[in-house]
C-alpha positions as CSV (number, residue, x, y, z in Angstrom):
1,M,64.7,116.6,255.0
2,K,62.7,115.6,258.3
3,R,59.5,115.6,256.0
4,R,61.4,113.3,253.1
5,L,62.4,111.3,256.0
6,L,58.8,110.5,257.4
7,A,57.6,110.1,253.8
8,L,59.7,107.4,253.3
9,V,59.3,105.8,256.5
10,T,55.3,105.8,256.5
11,F,55.8,104.5,252.5
12,L,58.0,101.7,253.7
13,L,55.4,101.0,256.9
14,I,52.7,100.9,254.5
15,G,54.3,99.0,251.6
16,T,55.5,96.7,253.7
17,S,52.1,95.8,255.5
18,S,50.5,95.0,252.6
19,C,53.0,92.2,252.0
20,V,52.2,90.7,255.1
21,H,50.0,87.4,254.4
22,T,46.8,86.9,256.3
23,P,46.5,83.3,257.5
24,I,43.3,81.1,256.1
25,A,42.1,78.1,257.7
26,V,40.8,75.5,255.2
27,A,39.0,72.1,256.1
28,P,36.5,69.9,254.8
29,A,32.7,71.6,256.2
30,S,32.2,68.0,257.8
31,E,33.0,64.5,257.9
32,Q,30.5,63.2,255.7
33,E,32.0,65.1,252.8
34,Q,31.8,63.0,249.5
35,I,32.5,63.7,245.6
36,P,31.3,64.8,243.4
37,H,30.9,68.0,245.0
38,P,32.4,68.2,248.6
39,K,32.0,71.3,250.5
40,F,34.8,73.3,252.4
41,V,35.1,75.9,255.1
42,A,37.6,79.1,255.3
43,K,38.4,80.8,258.5
44,D,40.6,83.8,258.5
45,L,42.7,83.3,261.6
46,S,43.7,87.0,261.9
47,Q,40.9,87.9,263.8
48,Q,38.1,86.4,265.3
49,N,34.9,86.5,263.2
50,A,36.9,87.9,260.3
51,W,35.6,87.3,256.7
52,P,38.5,85.5,254.9
53,S,40.0,87.2,252.1
54,Y,41.6,85.7,249.4
55,S,41.2,85.9,245.6
56,Q,41.6,82.9,243.9
57,I,40.3,79.1,244.7
58,R,42.7,76.3,243.0
59,V,42.8,72.5,243.2
60,Y,45.7,70.3,242.5
61,R,45.9,66.4,242.0
62,L,49.1,65.6,244.3
63,V,50.9,62.6,242.3
64,D,54.4,61.5,243.0
65,T,56.5,63.5,240.6
66,C,54.9,66.8,241.4
67,E,54.8,70.0,243.8
68,V,52.1,72.2,244.1
69,P,51.7,74.2,242.1
70,N,53.3,72.5,239.2
71,C,50.8,69.8,239.5
72,P,47.7,69.0,237.5
73,L,45.0,71.7,238.0
74,M,42.0,70.5,238.8
75,W,39.9,73.7,239.4
76,H,40.8,77.1,239.5
77,V,38.2,80.1,239.8
78,V,39.2,83.8,240.9
79,V,36.6,85.6,243.0
80,S,36.3,88.9,244.1
81,G,38.7,89.5,247.1
82,D,36.1,91.7,249.2
83,R,33.5,88.6,248.8
84,S,35.6,85.7,248.8
85,P,33.2,82.8,250.2
86,R,33.3,81.4,253.6
87,E,32.0,78.1,252.2
88,I,33.5,76.3,248.7
89,I,31.9,73.8,247.0
90,Y,34.0,71.9,244.6
91,G,33.2,72.7,241.1
92,G,30.4,75.2,242.0
93,L,31.1,78.4,241.0
94,P,30.2,81.1,243.8
95,S,27.4,83.4,242.8
96,F,29.2,86.9,243.2
97,G,31.8,88.2,241.0
98,A,33.5,85.0,240.0
99,M,35.3,83.6,236.9
100,T,36.3,80.1,236.1
101,I,39.9,79.9,234.3
102,V,39.7,75.7,234.7
103,A,36.5,73.8,234.4
104,P,36.2,71.5,237.4
105,H,37.6,67.9,236.6
106,D,36.0,65.1,238.5
107,L,37.8,64.1,242.0
108,Q,38.6,60.2,241.8
109,R,38.6,57.8,244.5
110,G,42.0,56.8,245.8
111,A,43.5,59.9,244.9
112,R,44.7,63.3,247.0
113,Y,44.6,66.6,246.1
114,E,45.2,70.2,247.3
115,L,42.9,73.0,247.4
116,R,44.6,76.2,247.9
117,L,43.0,79.7,248.6
118,D,45.2,83.0,247.7
119,R,46.0,86.1,246.1
120,A,45.4,86.3,242.4
121,E,48.0,88.5,240.5
122,N,47.3,92.2,240.5
123,T,45.1,91.8,243.5
124,P,45.4,93.3,246.6
125,V,44.1,91.1,249.2
126,T,46.8,88.9,251.1
127,G,44.7,85.6,252.6
128,E,46.0,82.5,251.9
129,G,45.9,78.8,253.2
130,A,45.4,75.1,251.9
131,V,44.1,72.0,253.1
132,R,45.2,68.5,251.4
133,F,42.4,65.4,251.6
134,E,42.1,62.5,249.8
135,V,39.1,60.5,248.2
136,D,38.6,57.0,249.7
137,D,37.5,54.2,248.0
138,E,33.8,55.0,248.8
139,G,34.1,58.4,247.6
140,K,34.6,60.5,251.3
141,I,36.7,63.3,251.8
142,T,39.2,62.7,254.5
143,Q,41.9,65.9,255.6
144,I,45.4,65.0,255.2
145,E,47.1,68.0,256.2
146,S,46.3,72.0,256.8
147,L,48.9,74.3,255.5
148,E,47.4,77.5,256.8
149,S,50.9,78.7,258.1
150,Q,52.1,78.7,254.8
């Protein structure tokens, strides 16, 4: 009986710990980022100098009538969770085990977007974070909101 109870407790502890999301901060790499290929950086907030662990990159166009993930999908890439890039260039295909699901659409001046890093189905990684940004009339990227706590 004690062994069964110990096995059950161990299973519950291990099983539930894998469901905990690791927060990732996502932001434009600099204040000078511009279309067509702005760069973003990802940072694991759970440990200092930890490599971010996520398995997909998605960019949505934010329009008044939608909420993510029901907004227009502008770009979708699945990456290997153990090789998640710290730097993401919009429209660029990471060179290490990535697969494009939705080819990148051009980012438009005057539009707002959300870049989301999270877990693809059937993958063990748990990192997630997002950043909302807009493109001004000159094509410059400006961060609106960081969503790493979600």
